[in-house]
C-alpha positions in Angstrom: 0.0 0.0 0.0 1.4 3.4 -1.1 1.7 6.0 1.7 -0.3 9.1 0.8 1.1 12.1 2.8 -0.9 15.3 3.2 -0.2 18.6 4.9 -2.3 21.3 6.3 -1.8 24.7 4.6 -2.3 27.1 7.6 -2.7 30.1 5.3 -5.6 28.7 3.4 -7.0 26.1 5.8 -6.6 23.6 3.0 -5.0 20.1 3.6 -2.7 19.5 0.7 -1.0 16.3 -0.2 2.8 16.0 -0.5 2.4 16.6 -4.3 1.4 20.2 -4.6 0.1 19.9 -8.2 -3.0 22.0 -9.0 -5.2 19.0 -9.6 -4.2 17.1 -6.2 -5.1 20.3 -4.4 -8.4 20.7 -6.2 -9.2 17.0 -5.3 -8.4 17.5 -1.7 -10.5 20.7 -1.5 -13.5 18.8 -3.1 -13.1 15.9 -0.7 -13.1 18.3 2.3 -16.3 19.8 1.0 -17.9 16.4 0.5 -16.8 15.5 4.1 -18.5 18.4 5.6 -21.7 18.1 3.3 -22.1 14.4 4.0 -21.5 14.4 7.8 -24.8 15.7 9.0 -26.2 12.3 10.1 -23.0 11.4 11.7 -23.0 14.6 13.8 -26.7 14.0 14.8 -26.1 10.4 15.8 -23.0 11.3 17.7 -24.7 13.9 19.8 -27.7 11.5 20.4 -25.4 8.7 21.8 -23.6 11.4 23.9 -26.9 12.3 25.6 -27.9 8.6 26.1 -24.4 7.8 27.5 -24.7 10.7 30.1 -28.2 9.6 31.1 -26.9 6.0 31.6 -24.1 7.0 33.9 -25.5 10.1 35.5 -25.9 8.5 39.0 -22.5 6.7 38.8 -20.2 9.8 38.2 -19.9 13.4 39.4 -22.4 15.6 37.7 -19.9 18.3 37.2 -17.6 16.0 35.1 -20.6 14.7 32.9 -22.0 18.3 32.5 -18.6 19.6 31.2 -18.1 16.7 28.9 -21.6 16.9 27.5 -21.3 20.7 27.2 -18.0 20.3 25.2 -19.7 17.8 22.9 -22.8 20.0 22.4 -20.5 23.0 21.6 -18.6 20.9 18.9 -22.0 19.6 17.5 -23.4 23.1 17.2 -20.4 24.4 15.3 -20.5 21.5 12.9 -24.3 21.8 12.5 -24.1 25.6 11.9 -21.2 25.0 9.3 -23.2 22.3 7.6 -26.7 23.8 7.7 -25.7 27.5 6.6 -23.0 26.0 4.2 -20.3 28.2 5.6 -17.7 26.0 4.0 -18.8 26.6 0.5 -18.7 29.3 -2.2 -22.6 29.7 -1.7 -22.1 31.3 1.7 -23.6 34.7 2.0 -21.5 35.5 5.1 -18.2 37.3 4.9 -16.4 34.3 6.4 -13.3 32.7 4.9 -14.4 29.2 3.8 -10.9 27.8 4.3 -10.9 28.8 7.9 -14.3 27.3 8.5 -13.2 24.2 6.9 -10.0 23.9 9.0 -11.9 24.4 12.4 -14.5 21.8 11.2 -11.8 19.3 10.7 -10.4 20.3 14.1 -13.8 19.8 15.7 -13.9 16.3 14.3 -10.6 15.5 16.0 -11.9 17.0 19.3 -15.2 15.0 19.1 -13.1 11.8 18.6 -10.9 12.8 21.5 -14.1 13.5 23.6 -15.3 9.9 22.9 -11.9 8.6 23.8 -12.1 10.2 27.2 -15.2 8.0 28.1 -12.8 4.9 28.0 -10.4 6.5 30.5 -12.0 8.9 32.8 -15.7 7.5 32.6 -15.1 3.8 32.2 -18.1 2.1 34.3 -17.5 -0.6 36.8 -20.9 -2.2 35.9 -20.3 -4.8 33.2 -23.6 -4.0 31.5 -22.6 -0.3 31.1 -19.2 -1.4 29.8 -20.9 -3.4 27.1 -23.3 -0.4 26.3 -20.2 1.9 26.1 -18.4 -0.5 23.7 -21.5 -0.7 21.4 -21.9 3.2 21.6 -18.2 3.7 20.7 -18.6 1.2 17.9 -21.6 3.0 16.6 -19.9 6.2 16.8 -16.9 4.7 14.8 -19.3 3.3 12.2 -21.3 6.6 11.8 -18.0 8.4 11.3 -17.6 6.6 7.9 -19.1 9.9 6.5 -15.6 11.4 7.1 -14.2 9.0 4.6 -13.7 11.5 1.8 -10.7 12.6 3.7 -9.1 9.3 5.0 -6.8 10.7 7.4 -9.4 12.6 9.1 -11.4 9.4 9.6 -8.3 7.6 10.7 -7.6 10.2 13.4 -11.3 10.2 14.4 -11.7 6.5 14.8 -8.2 6.1 16.4 -9.2 8.6 19.1 -12.5 6.8 19.6 -11.4 3.2 19.8 -7.7 3.1 20.7 -8.4 4.2 24.4 -11.2 1.5 24.7 -8.9 -1.1 23.3 -6.1 -0.1 25.7 -8.5 0.1 28.7 -9.9 -3.4 28.0 -6.5 -4.8 27.7 -5.5 -3.0 30.9 -8.4 -4.6 32.9 -7.1 -8.0 31.9 -8.7 -11.4 31.8 -9.7 -13.6 28.9 -12.9 -11.9 28.2 -11.3 -8.4 28.2 -8.4 -9.5 26.2 -10.9 -10.9 23.7 -12.8 -7.8 23.7 -9.6 -5.7 23.3 -8.6 -7.9 20.3 -12.0 -7.6 18.7 -11.9 -3.9 19.1 -8.5 -3.7 17.4 -9.8 -6.0 14.6 -12.9 -3.7 14.2 -10.6 -0.7 14.0 -8.5 -2.3 11.3 -11.5 -3.4 9.3 -12.9 0.2 9.4 -9.7 1.7 8.4 -9.3 -0.7 5.4 -13.0 -0.1 4.4 -12.7 3.6 4.6 -9.3 3.6 2.8 -10.9 1.7 -0.2 -13.7 4.1 -0.2 -11.2 7.1 -0.1 -9.2 5.7 -3.0 -12.3 5.1 -5.1 -13.5 8.6 -4.4 -10.2 10.1 -5.3 -9.9 8.1 -8.5 -13.6 9.2 -9.4 -12.7 12.8 -8.7 -9.5 12.6 -10.7 -11.3 11.2 -13.7 -14.1 13.6 -13.3 -11.6 16.5 -13.3 -9.8 15.1 -16.3 -13.0 14.7 -18.1 -14.0 18.3 -16.9 -10.5 19.5 -18.2 -11.1 17.5 -21.4 -14.5 19.1 -21.9 -13.1 22.5 -21.1 -10.3 22.0 -23.6 -12.9 20.7 -26.1 -15.1 23.8 -25.4 -12.2 26.0 -25.8 -11.2 24.3 -28.9 -14.7 24.6 -30.2 -14.8 28.3 -29.3 -11.5 28.7 -31.0 -12.8 26.9 -34.0 -15.8 29.1 -34.1 -13.6 32.1 -33.8 -11.4 30.6 -36.7 -14.5 30.1 -38.6 -15.6 33.7 -38.1 -12.2 34.9 -39.0 -12.1 32.6 -42.1 -15.5 34.0 -43.0 -14.1 37.5 -42.5 -11.0 36.6 -44.6 -13.3 35.0 -47.4 -15.4 38.2 -47.3 -12.2 40.3 -47.3 -11.0 38.1 -50.2 -14.2 38.6 -52.1 -13.9 42.4 -51.4 -10.4 42.4 -52.7 -11.5 40.2 -55.8 -14.3 42.7 -56.4 -11.7 45.6 -56.1 -9.3 43.8 -58.4 -12.1 43.2 -60.9 -12.9 47.0 -60.8 -9.2 47.8 -61.2 -8.9 45.3 -64.0 -12.0 46.8 -65.8 -10.6 50.2 -65.1 -7.2 49.2 -66.5 -9.0 47.6 -69.6 -10.9 50.9 -70.0 -7.6 52.9 -69.7 -6.0 50.4 -72.2 -8.9 50.6 -74.5 -8.8 54.5 -74.2 -5.0 54.3 -74.7 -5.5 52.3 -77.9 -8.1 54.6 -79.2 -6.0 57.6 -78.4 -3.0 56.0 -80.2 -5.1 55.0 -83.1 -6.6 58.4 -83.5 -3.1 60.1 -83.1 -1.6 57.8 -85.6 -4.4 58.6 -88.1 -4.0 62.3 -87.5 -0.3 62.4 -87.8 -0.3 60.0 -90.8 -2.7 62.1 -92.7 -0.5 65.3 -92.9 2.6 63.1 -93.3 1.0 61.5 -96.3 0.9 65.0 -97.9 4.4 65.8 -96.9 6.0 62.5 -98.0 3.8 62.4 -101.2 4.6 66.0 -102.2 8.3 65.3 -101.6 8.1 62.2 -103.9 6.3 64.3 -106.6 8.9 67.1 -106.4 11.6 64.6 -106.9 10.3 64.0 -110.4 10.4 67.7 -111.3 13.4 69.6 -112.7 15.5 70.5 -109.7 18.9 71.8 -109.4 21.5 70.2 -107.1 20.7 72.6 -104.2 17.0 71.9 -104.4 17.6 68.1 -104.7 19.6 68.4 -101.5 16.9 70.2 -99.7 14.3 67.6 -100.9 16.5 64.8 -99.7 17.0 66.4 -96.3 13.2 67.0 -95.9 12.6 63.3 -97.0 15.1 61.9 -94.5 13.4 64.0 -91.8 10.0 62.7 -92.8 11.3 59.1 -92.8 12.8 59.5 -89.4 9.5 60.8 -88.0 7.7 58.0 -89.7 10.2 55.4 -88.1 9.4 56.8 -84.7 5.8 56.5 -85.2 6.1 52.9 -86.5 8.2 52.1 -83.5 5.4 53.3 -81.1 2.8 51.4 -83.1 4.9 48.2 -83.0 5.4 48.5 -79.2 1.6 49.0 -78.8 0.9 46.0 -80.8 3.4 43.9 -78.8 1.9 45.0 -75.6 -1.6 44.2 -76.6 -0.6 40.7 -77.9 -1.9 41.6 -81.4 1.4 41.3 -83.3 1.3 38.4 -85.8 4.2 36.5 -87.2 4.4 35.0 -90.7 6.1 31.7 -91.4 7.4 31.7 -95.0 10.6 30.8 -96.8 13.3 33.4 -97.0 17.1 33.8 -97.6 18.9 35.3 -94.6 22.1 35.9 -96.6 20.0 38.2 -98.9 18.4 40.1 -96.0 21.8 40.8 -94.5 23.2 41.8 -97.9 20.2 44.2 -98.4 20.8 45.7 -95.0 24.5 46.2 -95.6 23.7 48.0 -99.0 21.0 50.1 -97.2 23.4 51.4 -94.5 26.5 51.3 -96.4 26.2 55.0 -97.5 25.4 56.2 -94.0 28.4 54.2 -92.6 30.6 55.7 -95.3 29.6 59.1 -94.5 30.5 58.5 -90.8 33.8 57.0 -91.7 32.8 53.5 -90.3 33.2 50.2 -92.1 30.1 48.2 -92.4 30.8 44.5 -92.7 29.2 41.0 -92.7 30.5 37.7 -91.6 28.2 34.7 -92.5 28.8 31.1 -91.4 29.3 28.7 -94.3 27.0 26.3 -92.6 24.1 28.7 -92.8 21.3 27.0 -94.8 20.3 28.6 -98.1 16.6 29.0 -97.2 14.8 28.9 -93.7 11.3 29.3 -92.5 10.2 32.3 -90.5 9.0 36.0 -90.7 11.7 37.8 -92.7 10.0 41.2 -92.1 10.3 40.9 -88.3 13.8 39.4 -88.5 14.9 42.2 -90.8 13.3 44.7 -88.3 15.5 43.2 -85.5 18.7 43.4 -87.4 18.0 46.8 -88.8 17.4 48.2 -85.3 20.5 46.8 -84.0 22.6 48.0 -86.9 21.0 51.5 -86.8 21.7 51.7 -83.1 25.3 50.6 -83.6 25.9 53.2 -86.2 24.4 55.8 -84.0 27.0 55.4 -81.3 30.0 54.5 -83.5 32.0 57.4 -84.9 35.1 55.4 -86.0 36.1 51.8 -86.5 33.6 49.2 -87.9 30.1 47.7 -87.4 29.9 44.0 -88.3 26.9 41.7 -88.8 27.9 38.2 -87.8 25.7 35.0 -88.2 27.1 31.9 -86.6 25.4 28.4 -86.7 25.5 27.0 -83.2 23.6 23.8 -83.9 22.2 22.3 -87.0 20.0 19.1 -87.8 18.3 17.9 -90.7 15.1 20.0 -90.0 16.2 23.0 -87.9 19.1 25.3 -87.2 20.0 27.3 -84.1 21.5 30.8 -85.1 23.4 33.4 -83.1 23.1 36.7 -84.8 25.4 39.5 -83.6 26.0 43.1 -84.3 29.4 44.1 -83.2 30.5 47.8 -83.0 33.6 49.7 -81.9 31.5 52.6 -80.5 31.2 54.3 -77.0 30.3 51.1 -75.1 27.7 50.9 -72.3 28.3 51.1 -68.6 27.5 47.9 -66.5 25.0 49.8 -64.5 23.0 50.9 -67.6 22.9 47.4 -69.0 20.2 46.3 -66.6 17.6 48.7 -67.9 18.8 48.9 -71.5 15.8 46.9 -73.0 13.2 48.8 -71.2 10.9 51.1 -73.3 11.9 54.8 -73.4 15.2 54.0 -71.8 18.8 54.8 -72.9 22.2 54.0 -71.5 22.4 57.6 -70.3 20.1 60.6 -70.3 22.6 62.7 -72.2 22.5 60.4 -75.1 19.0 61.5 -76.0 20.4 65.0 -76.7 23.8 64.0 -78.2 22.7 61.0 -80.3 19.0 61.3 -80.4 16.4 58.5 -80.5 13.4 57.6 -78.4 14.8 54.5 -76.5 12.1 52.3 -78.3 14.4 50.4 -80.7 15.9 47.9 -78.3 12.7 47.5 -76.3 11.0 46.4 -79.6 13.9 44.2 -80.5 13.7 42.5 -77.0 10.0 41.9 -77.4 10.4 40.5 -81.0 13.1 38.2 -80.2 11.1 37.0 -77.2 8.1 36.3 -79.5 10.4 34.4 -81.9 11.3 32.1 -78.9 14.9 33.5 -78.8 17.2 35.2 -76.3 18.7 38.7 -76.5 21.9 39.8 -74.7 24.6 42.4 -74.8 28.3 42.2 -74.0 29.8 45.7 -73.6 32.3 47.8 -71.7 32.4 51.5 -71.7 34.7 52.9 -74.4 35.3 49.4 -75.5 32.5 48.8 -78.0 29.4 46.6 -77.7 28.1 43.3 -79.0 24.3 42.9 -79.3 23.3 39.4 -80.0 20.3 37.1 -80.1 19.7 33.5 -80.5 16.7 31.8 -82.3 15.8 28.5 -83.9 14.4 28.2 -87.4 13.1 25.4 -89.5 15.1 24.7 -92.6 13.1 25.1 -95.9 13.2 22.2 -98.4 13.7 24.7 -101.4 15.1 28.0 -102.1 12.8 31.0 -101.8 11.2 32.2 -104.9 12.7 35.5 -106.2 10.4 38.3 -105.6 8.8 40.1 -108.5 10.5 43.4 -108.9 8.3 46.4 -109.8 10.1 48.8 -112.0 10.7 52.1 -110.3 10.5 53.9 -113.7 6.8 54.8 -113.2 6.8 57.0 -116.2 7.0 53.8 -118.4 3.7 52.4 -116.9 0.5 53.6 -118.4 -2.9 52.2 -117.5 -6.1 52.8 -119.4 -8.8 52.5 -116.7 -11.3 54.5 -114.8 -10.4 55.0 -111.1 -12.6 56.5 -108.3 -10.5 58.2 -105.6 -12.6 58.6 -102.4 -10.6 61.0 -100.1 -11.9 63.9 -98.0 -8.6 65.6 -97.3 -7.7 68.0 -100.1 -4.0 67.8 -99.7 -4.1 64.0 -99.8 -6.6 64.2 -102.8 -4.0 66.4 -104.7 -1.0 64.0 -103.8 -3.0 60.8 -104.8 -4.3 62.5 -108.0 -0.8 63.5 -109.1 0.7 60.1 -108.4 -2.1 58.5 -110.4 -1.5 60.9 -113.2 2.1 59.7 -113.4 1.0 56.4 -114.5 -1.7 57.8 -117.0 -4.8 57.6 -114.8 -7.1 60.5 -114.3 -9.2 59.7 -111.2 -12.7 60.8 -110.4 -12.8 62.5 -106.9 -15.4 61.8 -104.2 -15.2 63.6 -100.8 -17.1 60.8 -98.8 -18.9 57.6 -99.1 -22.2 59.2 -100.1 -20.5 60.9 -103.1 -18.7 57.7 -103.9 -22.1 55.7 -104.1 -23.6 58.4 -106.2 -20.6 58.2 -108.7 -20.8 54.3 -108.8 -24.6 54.5 -109.5 -23.9 56.9 -112.5 -21.0 55.1 -114.1 -18.7 52.1 -113.8 -15.2 52.0 -112.6 -12.3 49.7 -112.8 -10.8 50.4 -109.3 -11.9 52.3 -106.2 -9.3 53.8 -103.9 -11.1 54.2 -100.5 -10.2 56.2 -97.5 -11.7 54.8 -94.3 -12.4 57.8 -92.0 -14.6 60.4 -93.7 -17.5 62.6 -92.8 -21.2 61.6 -93.6 -20.3 58.1 -94.6 -17.0 56.4 -93.9 -15.1 53.9 -96.1 -16.4 50.8 -94.2 -20.1 51.6 -94.6 -19.5 52.6 -98.3 -17.8 49.4 -99.0 -20.6 47.5 -97.5 -23.0 49.4 -99.7 -21.0 48.8 -102.7 -21.0 45.0 -102.2 -24.8 45.1 -101.5 -25.4 46.9 -104.9 -23.2 44.1 -106.4 -21.8 46.6 -108.9 -19.9 44.9 -111.7 -17.8 46.0 -114.6 -18.2 44.9 -118.2 -16.2 41.7 -117.6 -18.6 40.7 -114.8 -16.0 41.2 -112.1 -16.8 42.9 -108.8 -15.1 46.3 -108.8 -11.9 46.1 -106.7 -11.9 48.3 -103.6 -8.5 49.1 -102.2 -8.2 50.8 -98.7 -5.9 53.8 -98.7 -6.0 54.8 -95.2 -4.0 56.2 -92.3 -5.6 53.4 -90.1 -2.6 51.1 -89.5 -3.3 49.8 -86.0 -3.4 46.1 -85.3 -6.5 44.8 -86.8 -7.2 47.6 -89.2 -6.2 45.7 -92.2 -8.3 42.7 -91.2 -11.3 45.0 -90.7 -11.0 46.5 -94.1 -10.9 43.0 -95.6 -13.9 41.8 -93.5 -16.2 44.5 -94.9 -15.3 43.5 -98.5 -12.3 45.6 -99.5 -9.7 43.7 -101.6 -6.5 45.2 -100.8 -4.9 47.6 -98.2 -2.3 50.5 -98.5 -1.2 52.3 -95.4 -0.5 56.0 -95.4 2.0 57.7 -95.9 1.5 56.2 -99.4 4.7 55.2 -101.1 4.6 55.7 -104.9 6.2 52.3 -105.8 3.7 50.7 -103.4 0.7 52.4 -105.0 2.0 51.5 -108.5 2.4 47.9 -107.5 -1.2 47.7 -106.2 -2.6 49.3 -109.2 -0.7 47.0 -111.5 -1.9 44.1 -109.5 -5.7 44.9 -109.9 -5.6 46.5 -113.4 -3.1 44.2 -115.1 
């Protein structure tokens, strides 16, 4: 049997075990409360037996002794009765009394009551054998009724020990076989009661421990449930917050789309408005080149033409960047000869390089296939941008276009195309933002060398769309190497030679009726003069309404249609033309060619969707116009 030691805390009035854990203290406090709550019958039985006992031996002992003893027992009874009846030991007490003090003195009164009964076996032991038997029975009954003190085992042990130990000693002291037997029986009864109460105590403690554990578990479960509810509420708040953020993001996206749409519309309008006067400028300059000019006038015309071309190049760069950002830039996949493209670029820029005192060279790998598949226009644009950029920042030395075959199979080839210059070079810090739009290596280069900072940004985007990689190797004052890699499919046959349109427009003469639909007087004049150069005398219409009127009155072999016009634009006019199903003498629908400043992504497709047959973007180049006329009037 394991010893269970307990100590009385004099500060709180609580008997605590040797282990001072919080749960053990709580068990002990509950046991003390149970002891007091369940000892009402024991108290009543004890005081009743005390009165009976005093009545039996009133004649045999001095009245003073019996009165004092009975008074002490009554005093202890009244204290326990008051504590029990008014529940002074519990939290429910309405009196301002420390419950722990009440509990402590209640337990002390139990010990004193047991000691009072023990006195009867020493000072009040009767000489009458019958009274002795009665006293033994009373003390046994008092011990049995004290079982209500079992919730605190050591309290009962002390109580029953104070009651029965003096009787057992007195019987043994009297002597004789009978008294020895009675003493032994008293000791046996004492042991039996102690063991029974101990089992009851252990069972009660185990039950309390399980109860408190379950209570703690329930408390933990309740806490966990409350925490879970709080988490659910927080989760609901987070979901609501997420929905709010999603709604705000949707609004921001819609706003961004509106801004992007407005930006696209603004860019389209600005492009149209800029290209319309530029068409007059460039067209007029082309017409003036065919007039009798002296050398000085030709120089002026050439200067104006270069300035217009430079302005047009900037506008085209902005449009290309806008198309790339909008994801509307399409790529062709046709056969072309990369050697011829490089040769054309060298020829194109050789004069400029010679004027700057720079050597323009090309270095092509012998393993380069004769014909590859891809978009030659976009590839040419990338190389031209890099060469133009290299020449801009190179004042002496050379610029070289290098094409190296890095890997080649039967179906594809990996190329590394480099443009190497001996120019001013690029600082390492500036290389990180070199391919960002509107960015140059140094702010001063904008003033010293010119440019918008769009060329390399467009190159970077185009190379990325081709699935390649763009890079730069450069040191300040040591020149630069701009390179990119890309994979191309190898074509099975050589590219067909492009049909060359003669630039001698005066040798081309057409006999046809052309309707020119254009609202801008300057562009009317330019287009009319260009058409007259090839023998055509167009009929003019200022808008779609006039064009339909002319088509109703007479037949035409070709219609050159502007898109943005007052009263009726070119799109609605073309739809009406197709509805009328106007036909020429050879039963062919009259060809309608868009000649417009609408050059944004999708404009060409829109023109073809409404029934137009071809498309020319402004500013109109004379050779391009001649080629289209020959295509539809040949």
